[in-house]
C-alpha positions as CSV (number, residue, x, y, z in Angstrom):
1,M,94.9,77.6,3.6
2,K,95.6,74.4,1.8
3,A,92.0,73.3,2.4
4,N,90.7,76.6,0.8
5,K,93.0,76.0,-2.2
6,M,91.6,72.5,-2.7
7,Q,88.1,73.7,-2.4
8,A,88.8,76.4,-5.0
9,A,90.3,73.8,-7.3
10,N,87.3,71.5,-6.9
11,S,85.0,74.4,-7.6
12,A,86.9,75.2,-10.8
13,R,86.8,71.6,-11.9
14,Y,83.0,71.5,-11.1
15,Y,82.5,74.6,-13.2
16,R,84.5,73.2,-16.1
17,W,82.4,70.0,-16.2
18,G,79.2,71.9,-15.4
19,S,78.5,72.4,-19.1
20,L,78.5,68.7,-19.6
21,F,76.7,67.2,-16.6
22,P,73.1,68.3,-15.7
23,I,73.9,70.4,-12.7
24,K,72.0,73.5,-13.8
25,T,68.3,74.0,-13.8
26,L,66.5,76.2,-16.3
27,D,65.8,78.6,-13.5
28,D,69.5,78.8,-12.8
29,G,70.1,79.6,-16.5
30,L,67.4,82.3,-16.4
31,K,68.9,84.0,-13.3
32,C,72.3,84.3,-15.1
33,H,70.7,86.7,-17.6
34,N,73.0,85.2,-20.3
35,D,72.1,82.6,-22.9
36,N,72.7,81.5,-26.4
37,F,69.1,81.7,-27.7
38,L,70.1,84.3,-30.3
39,L,72.7,82.0,-31.8
40,L,70.4,79.0,-31.7
41,R,67.6,80.8,-33.5
42,F,70.1,82.3,-36.0
43,L,71.3,78.8,-36.9
44,A,67.7,77.5,-37.1
45,A,66.8,80.2,-39.6
46,C,69.8,79.2,-41.7
47,M,68.7,75.6,-41.6
48,V,65.3,76.6,-43.0
49,I,67.1,78.3,-45.9
50,Y,69.2,75.2,-46.4
51,R,66.2,73.0,-46.5
52,H,64.3,75.2,-48.9
53,G,67.0,74.9,-51.5
54,G,65.6,71.7,-52.9
55,A,62.0,72.9,-52.8
56,I,62.8,76.1,-54.7
57,T,65.2,74.9,-57.4
58,G,63.7,71.5,-58.0
59,G,67.2,70.4,-58.7
60,S,69.0,67.2,-57.9
61,G,71.9,66.8,-55.5
62,F,70.2,68.0,-52.4
63,W,71.5,66.2,-49.4
64,D,70.1,66.5,-45.9
65,I,72.1,64.8,-43.3
66,I,69.2,64.4,-40.8
67,P,67.1,61.9,-42.9
68,W,70.2,60.3,-44.2
69,L,71.2,59.4,-40.7
70,G,67.7,57.8,-40.2
71,W,66.1,60.2,-37.9
72,G,62.8,60.2,-39.8
73,T,62.7,64.0,-40.1
74,D,64.6,66.8,-41.9
75,S,66.6,69.8,-41.0
76,G,63.8,72.3,-41.9
77,K,61.3,70.6,-39.7
78,I,63.7,70.5,-36.8
79,A,64.5,74.2,-37.3
80,V,60.8,75.2,-37.1
81,H,60.3,73.0,-34.1
82,I,63.3,74.7,-32.4
83,F,61.6,78.0,-33.0
84,F,58.3,76.9,-31.4
85,I,60.0,75.2,-28.4
86,V,62.0,78.3,-27.7
87,S,58.9,80.6,-28.3
88,G,56.8,78.5,-26.0
89,F,59.4,78.9,-23.3
90,M,60.0,82.6,-23.7
91,V,56.4,83.7,-24.4
92,T,55.0,81.8,-21.4
93,G,57.7,83.5,-19.3
94,S,56.8,86.9,-20.8
95,Y,53.2,86.5,-19.6
96,M,54.1,85.2,-16.2
97,R,56.6,88.0,-15.5
98,R,54.2,90.7,-16.6
99,N,50.9,89.1,-15.5
100,N,49.2,91.8,-17.4
101,L,47.1,91.0,-20.5
102,S,47.4,94.3,-22.3
103,E,51.1,94.6,-21.9
104,F,51.6,91.0,-23.0
105,L,49.5,91.3,-26.1
106,W,51.1,94.6,-27.0
107,A,54.6,93.1,-26.7
108,R,53.6,90.1,-28.9
109,L,52.1,92.4,-31.4
110,L,55.3,94.5,-31.6
111,R,57.4,91.4,-31.9
112,I,55.6,89.6,-34.8
113,F,53.9,92.3,-36.9
114,P,56.3,95.2,-37.8
115,A,58.9,92.9,-39.4
116,Y,56.2,90.8,-41.0
117,I,54.4,93.8,-42.5
118,F,57.7,95.2,-43.7
119,C,58.4,91.9,-45.5
120,L,54.9,91.8,-47.0
121,V,54.9,95.4,-48.3
122,L,58.5,95.2,-49.7
123,S,57.9,91.8,-51.3
124,S,54.7,92.9,-53.0
125,L,55.4,96.6,-53.9
126,V,59.1,96.4,-54.7
127,L,60.2,92.8,-55.3
128,G,57.0,91.9,-57.1
129,A,57.2,95.0,-59.3
130,I,60.7,94.0,-60.4
131,Y,60.0,90.4,-61.2
132,T,56.5,90.5,-62.6
133,T,55.8,89.7,-66.2
134,E,53.1,92.4,-66.3
135,S,53.7,96.1,-67.0
136,M,54.3,98.4,-64.1
137,H,50.9,100.0,-64.5
138,E,49.1,96.7,-64.8
139,Y,50.9,95.3,-61.8
140,Y,50.1,98.2,-59.4
141,M,46.5,98.3,-60.6
142,N,46.1,94.6,-59.9
143,H,43.9,93.8,-56.9
144,G,46.0,90.7,-56.2
145,V,49.0,92.8,-55.1
146,Y,47.1,94.4,-52.2
147,H,45.2,91.3,-51.4
148,Y,48.5,89.6,-50.8
149,I,49.4,92.2,-48.2
150,F,46.1,92.6,-46.3
151,H,44.9,89.0,-46.4
152,N,48.2,87.7,-45.1
153,M,48.3,90.4,-42.4
154,S,45.1,88.9,-41.0
155,M,47.0,85.7,-40.1
156,Q,44.3,83.4,-41.6
157,T,45.3,79.9,-42.4
158,N,44.4,80.1,-46.1
159,M,47.3,82.4,-46.9
160,V,48.0,84.0,-50.3
161,W,51.1,82.6,-51.8
162,K,51.5,84.3,-55.2
163,L,51.7,87.7,-56.7
164,P,50.5,88.5,-60.3
165,G,53.1,87.4,-62.8
166,V,55.9,87.1,-60.3
167,F,58.4,84.2,-60.4
168,I,56.1,82.3,-62.8
169,D,59.1,81.1,-64.8
170,N,61.1,79.9,-61.8
171,P,62.3,76.3,-61.9
172,K,59.7,74.8,-59.6
173,R,57.1,77.1,-58.1
174,A,56.0,80.8,-58.0
175,T,55.4,81.0,-54.3
176,I,56.6,84.3,-53.0
177,N,57.3,83.3,-49.4
178,G,56.6,79.8,-48.2
179,S,58.1,80.4,-44.8
180,I,55.2,82.5,-43.5
181,W,53.0,79.4,-43.2
182,T,54.0,79.1,-39.5
183,L,53.0,82.6,-38.4
184,P,49.3,81.9,-38.0
185,A,50.2,79.1,-35.7
186,E,52.5,81.3,-33.7
187,S,49.9,84.0,-33.3
188,R,47.3,81.5,-32.2
189,M,49.8,80.2,-29.6
190,Y,50.1,83.8,-28.2
191,L,46.3,83.8,-27.8
192,W,46.4,80.5,-26.0
193,V,48.9,81.9,-23.5
194,A,46.8,85.0,-23.1
195,L,43.7,82.9,-22.4
196,V,45.4,80.5,-20.0
197,G,47.1,83.4,-18.3
198,L,43.9,85.4,-17.9
199,S,42.2,82.4,-16.4
200,G,44.8,82.4,-13.6
201,L,46.0,78.8,-14.5
202,L,49.6,79.9,-15.2
203,S,50.0,81.0,-11.5
204,R,49.1,77.4,-10.4
205,R,51.8,75.1,-11.7
206,W,50.0,71.8,-11.6
207,L,46.7,73.1,-12.9
208,A,48.5,74.7,-15.8
209,T,50.4,71.5,-16.5
210,T,47.2,69.4,-16.3
211,F,45.5,71.7,-18.7
212,I,48.3,71.7,-21.2
213,V,48.8,67.9,-21.1
214,A,45.0,67.5,-21.5
215,M,45.0,69.6,-24.6
216,L,48.0,67.7,-26.0
217,I,46.2,64.4,-25.4
218,I,43.0,65.7,-27.1
219,G,45.2,66.9,-30.0
220,V,46.7,63.4,-30.4
221,V,43.5,61.4,-29.8
222,R,41.0,63.7,-31.5
223,P,43.0,66.2,-33.6
224,H,40.0,67.7,-35.4
225,S,38.7,69.0,-32.1
226,A,41.7,71.1,-31.4
227,L,40.7,74.7,-30.8
228,L,42.2,77.7,-32.6
229,M,44.3,75.5,-34.8
230,T,44.1,73.7,-38.2
231,P,45.1,70.3,-37.0
232,D,46.7,68.8,-40.1
233,I,49.0,71.7,-40.5
234,Y,49.6,73.3,-37.0
235,L,49.0,70.6,-34.4
236,E,52.6,69.5,-34.2
237,L,53.8,73.1,-33.9
238,G,51.3,73.7,-31.1
239,G,52.7,70.6,-29.4
240,M,56.3,72.0,-29.5
241,F,55.1,75.4,-28.2
242,A,53.3,73.6,-25.3
243,L,56.5,71.6,-24.6
244,G,58.4,74.9,-24.2
245,A,55.6,76.3,-22.0
246,I,55.7,73.3,-19.7
247,C,59.5,73.7,-19.5
248,Y,59.1,77.3,-18.3
249,I,56.4,76.4,-15.8
250,H,58.7,73.7,-14.3
251,R,61.9,75.7,-14.8
252,D,63.1,75.1,-11.2
253,R,62.9,71.3,-11.6
254,I,64.2,70.7,-15.1
255,T,68.0,70.3,-15.4
256,V,70.0,70.8,-18.6
257,G,73.3,69.5,-19.8
258,W,74.9,67.7,-22.6
259,L,74.9,64.4,-20.8
260,W,71.1,64.6,-20.9
261,V,71.2,65.4,-24.6
262,L,73.4,62.3,-25.2
263,I,71.2,60.0,-23.1
264,L,68.0,61.2,-24.8
265,A,69.5,61.1,-28.3
266,I,70.6,57.5,-27.9
267,S,67.2,56.6,-26.4
268,S,65.2,58.3,-29.2
269,Y,67.4,56.9,-32.0
270,S,67.0,53.3,-30.6
271,L,63.2,53.8,-30.5
272,R,62.8,55.5,-33.9
273,S,60.7,52.6,-35.3
274,T,58.2,52.7,-32.4
275,E,55.1,54.9,-31.9
276,I,56.6,56.8,-29.0
277,Y,59.5,58.0,-31.1
278,P,58.0,61.4,-32.0
279,Y,57.5,62.2,-28.3
280,I,60.9,61.2,-27.0
281,F,62.5,63.0,-30.0
282,A,60.6,66.1,-29.0
283,A,62.0,65.8,-25.5
284,T,65.5,65.3,-26.9
285,L,65.1,68.4,-29.1
286,A,63.9,70.5,-26.2
287,Q,66.8,69.3,-24.0
288,F,69.2,70.2,-26.9
289,C,67.7,73.7,-27.2
290,F,68.1,74.5,-23.5
291,S,71.5,72.9,-23.1
292,F,72.7,74.9,-26.1
293,A,71.3,78.1,-24.5
294,Y,72.5,77.6,-21.0
295,S,75.4,75.1,-21.0
296,I,77.7,76.9,-23.5
297,P,79.6,79.5,-21.6
298,W,80.4,81.7,-24.6
299,Y,78.0,84.6,-25.4
300,W,79.9,86.5,-28.0
301,F,77.1,86.2,-30.6
302,N,74.8,88.3,-28.3
303,R,76.7,91.5,-29.2
304,F,74.9,91.4,-32.5
305,G,71.2,91.9,-33.1
306,D,68.4,89.4,-33.2
307,Y,68.5,88.6,-36.9
308,S,66.8,85.2,-36.9
309,Y,63.2,86.4,-37.6
310,G,64.4,88.6,-40.5
311,I,66.4,85.7,-42.0
312,Y,63.4,83.5,-41.6
313,L,61.1,86.0,-43.3
314,W,63.5,86.9,-46.1
315,G,65.1,83.6,-46.9
316,F,62.5,82.2,-49.2
317,P,62.0,85.4,-51.3
318,M,65.7,85.8,-51.7
319,Q,66.0,82.1,-52.8
320,Q,63.3,82.8,-55.3
321,V,65.2,85.8,-56.6
322,I,68.4,83.6,-57.0
323,A,66.4,80.8,-58.6
324,H,65.0,83.4,-61.1
325,E,68.4,84.9,-61.9
326,F,70.4,81.7,-61.8
327,P,68.0,78.8,-62.5
328,N,70.7,76.2,-63.0
329,L,72.2,76.4,-59.5
330,T,72.1,73.3,-57.3
331,P,70.0,73.5,-54.1
332,I,73.0,74.1,-51.9
333,E,74.4,76.8,-54.2
334,N,71.0,78.5,-54.2
335,S,70.9,78.4,-50.4
336,L,74.5,79.7,-50.0
337,T,73.9,82.5,-52.5
338,A,70.6,83.6,-51.0
339,L,71.8,83.6,-47.3
340,P,73.9,86.8,-47.5
341,L,71.0,88.6,-49.2
342,A,68.5,87.4,-46.5
343,L,71.0,88.4,-43.8
344,T,71.4,91.9,-45.2
345,L,67.6,92.4,-45.2
346,A,67.4,90.9,-41.7
347,V,70.0,93.4,-40.4
348,I,68.0,96.3,-42.0
349,S,64.8,94.9,-40.6
350,W,66.2,94.5,-37.1
351,H,67.8,97.9,-36.8
352,L,65.2,100.0,-38.6
353,I,62.0,98.2,-37.8
354,E,62.1,95.5,-35.1
355,K,64.4,97.2,-32.6
356,Q,62.6,100.5,-32.9
357,A,59.2,98.8,-32.4
358,L,60.4,96.9,-29.3
359,R,61.2,100.2,-27.7
360,M,57.5,100.9,-27.6
361,K,56.8,97.9,-25.3
362,I,56.6,100.3,-22.3
363,L,53.8,102.4,-23.7
364,P,50.9,100.5,-22.1
365,A,52.6,100.6,-18.7
366,Q,53.3,104.3,-19.1
367,F,49.7,104.9,-20.1
368,M,48.4,103.0,-17.1
369,L,50.8,104.8,-14.7
370,T,49.7,108.2,-16.1
371,M,46.0,107.3,-15.7
372,K,46.6,106.1,-12.1
373,M,48.4,109.4,-11.3
374,K,45.6,111.4,-12.8
375,M,42.9,109.5,-10.9
376,R,44.9,109.8,-7.7
377,N,45.3,113.6,-8.2
378,S,41.6,114.0,-9.0
379,S,40.6,112.1,-5.9
380,K,42.9,114.3,-3.8
381,K,41.2,117.4,-5.2
382,I,37.8,116.0,-4.3
383,D,38.9,115.1,-0.8
384,T,40.4,118.5,-0.1
385,P,37.9,120.6,1.9
386,S,36.9,123.8,0.2
387,S,38.1,127.1,1.8
């Protein structure tokens, strides 16, 4: 009896310290069906708004703790890298679980486009109409309004940034939504996962790893030969996505915990003046993402919706609105004022657009099941001997 009590006490102590020491693999975290990715992405989206405060207001007084501490990067860049690491991990897992190209592409389409189209349409037809210097008739008759929607929907790298007469008197720039620059990179990463998955490489761990590492090496050594990407803009994002993909492929071997985060952070900080710093910092950031997701045992934020994408999409337009209405605000004041507006639109986007769209994920599977049933029934009729 006493031995059982001691064993229980040791187990409890082991559990308490389990969030600190690397005793959990990524696969263990996935099997728990609980994580803090929603909170992580929410905070990353808020970091993007914070970083854009200086770019939008052009004011002084913007202070970013990350470069101030000497990390050689900024909070906005870290936030976007977090998005791509997590996306690489989750999207690769999505394909490997389904192992079905049509279902995978349909799911990716539903995740990225409905909220994006909602943002483009509302920004151009409502927000633009309110803040344009042109008359209502001139604005709606202007080809540039509709070019902004349809060209940006095509996910080309030469995106349209401005609408006719909108925000032209703002403190620094008239860009409607500077955040959407990452979406073409995201969509191209989806295509890469589809191509690699269709080739069968994802089902062979070391072949997939070899291919991804080879592509990363090519990207570093000869960036202009990178396929499906515009290297000077998107290559780094592609690298973060690939890092997340590798983590999923080796999920049963990679351990997570705050001790690893501490060790890697100290190592990367001490090497920040060397050429290998960007790579070890990326590993540190990935370890932080997965430790945050799987080594914090509180999941209270998951009762809310997934508002991160909506905040990311609407943060920049709302900051431009605030900059137009209150041009003398400091960068941090602009960010703090715009955040509630972006969050409100993100909540609307999630509940009315994104959540409803994601319910349609099962349509291809249902269609294929129906077709199989019809083919089976028709074959039974053919095989049945006539009377």
